[in-house]
N, C-alpha and C positions, 0 to 999 in steps of 0.2 A: 730390141730386147725379149729373151726368152723367161716367161715367169711359168712358176711352177704350178701345175695344173691337175685337177681331182681325179682321177680316171676311174673310181671306182671309190663307193660309200660301203661298210661295212654297220649293221646295229646289231647288239645281243643284250638282253635286258633279263637278270635273275626272274623266277617264277613269280614270286611274292610283290605285289602291288599295295601296299599301303599311302592312304593318305596324312598327310601331316596332324589330324586328330587321331586316328588310328596309332600312329609311328611313336605319338607319346605316349598312348596307353600300353603300348605293346614294350617300350621300354621302363616302364612301371613308375613311371614319374606321376604325381599328382598333384605339385603346388599350380596354383592359377598363373602366378609369374613367369613359371617356365615354358606353362599350357599357351601364352599370350605371345611367349617368341616363338615358339613352333608355327603358331599362327600366324603369326606377323614375318615368315620367311621370305614369303614370295615362290614358295614350293608348295605345288600342288599333290606330287606325288613321290612315294621314295617307293626303288623297287629293293629286296631284299633275298638273299641267298638262303635258306633257310632248306635242312635235312628234316621233315618233319614240322614238327612243333618245338615255338620258340622253347628253347632251356634254358633258363635265366641260371642255374649251377652248372653253366658250361664253364671250366675255366680258359684261362688266358691261351693255352695251349690249344686245347679244345677250338677256342675259337679260331686261333690263325689259323688251324689243319682244315676247317671247314671255310674261311675268307680262300686260304690258298684254291680246295677244290673247286668252288664257284669261279674264284678269277680264271682256274684254266679252264674250264667248261662255259665259260661266257666266253671270253677270251678267242678262244678257239675257232666257236661259233662266229664272232665277229670278223674275224678274218677269213675265214672259210666266204661268208658272204660278200666281203671285200673283193678277194682275190677273186672272183667267181663273175660278179657284177663289172670287170674291171678288162674280165677275157685274161688273166690269167692263169700262175702259178703261186706258190712259195717262196719256191726258188727266182722267181723272177725279182724279189724282194730286196732290195739294198740297205734300208735303212726303214727300223722299227722302233716308233715310240711308244711308250706305251705311261700311262697316269692313271694313279690310282690317290683317292683322299679315303678311302677305307681301311686300307689295311698294308701293311709292310710284310715283306716275306725276302729273305737272304738265303740263294740266290733270288734277284729279282724275277717278276713276273715276267717279264718280258725274255729273258733269257732262258728261262724255261719253258714258253712258246717256240720259240725258236727252237733247243733241241725237241721238242716233243713234237711238233709239226714239219721237220725236215729243210728249215731255211737251209741258203747256200751256206758256205762257210765264209762267204764272203760281205755277209750279213753287217749293216751297223745296228747299233743301238742306244736309244736315252732310257732312261729309266727318271720320271718325274714324279717327285713325292713331298709330302709336306706339305703342300700346300691350299689344300681342303678344294673343292667343288673351284673355285677361282683356276686350279691348275690348268683347263684346257686349254688356255690360249697360250700360255707359256709352253705348252708340249706340242701345239701347232705351229709356234715359232721356233721352235727349237728345227721341228721339219721343214722347214722353208729354208732354215739359215743351212741344213745338210746339203742344199748347193742345187741350183737349177737345173733344167741339162741340158741349160747352156754352157756352164763351167765344167763340168765333166758328160763326156757324151754319153760314157753305159750306162749312165745314170736314168732310171724309169721317172716318169713322172709321180708325184705326187698318190699314194694311195690314202685312201684316208678311212679312218679304224675306229668307230666309236663306240666305248662299252661305258652302258649306263649301268650302277647302281642300282 
């Protein structure tokens, strides 16, 4: 039995990295109870896509547009790193699964990445959202469910793409 294998891994991080303590203060929280929740989360750092300084007056539309710009920039970099590590191109990718726990746009980020980066018109995609930080495992499962190479000779082994927030 053939099992999918990882041919390449691409990673990309938004440029701003904050500790949980810094995140707590940046979010404008002040309560000690909320601070304890932040500090007991087993999360050491969070990455953020900010354009300049934090703007707490940002409207939800502005926030969503900034999320989309950051997701596209980060996503493109991770995909390029992944296909380079695999020695292939985006034209060779049969399936793209994208998971986000920080934002939601329609059309989804995966569809936008496919169009923007020139993926083949045969590429299939899955957009996993609404699962929070636990979304990574269902996303990887969906990639495995897409089918090992033994079930479809035209499919390539898995390219693993890791997007960090």
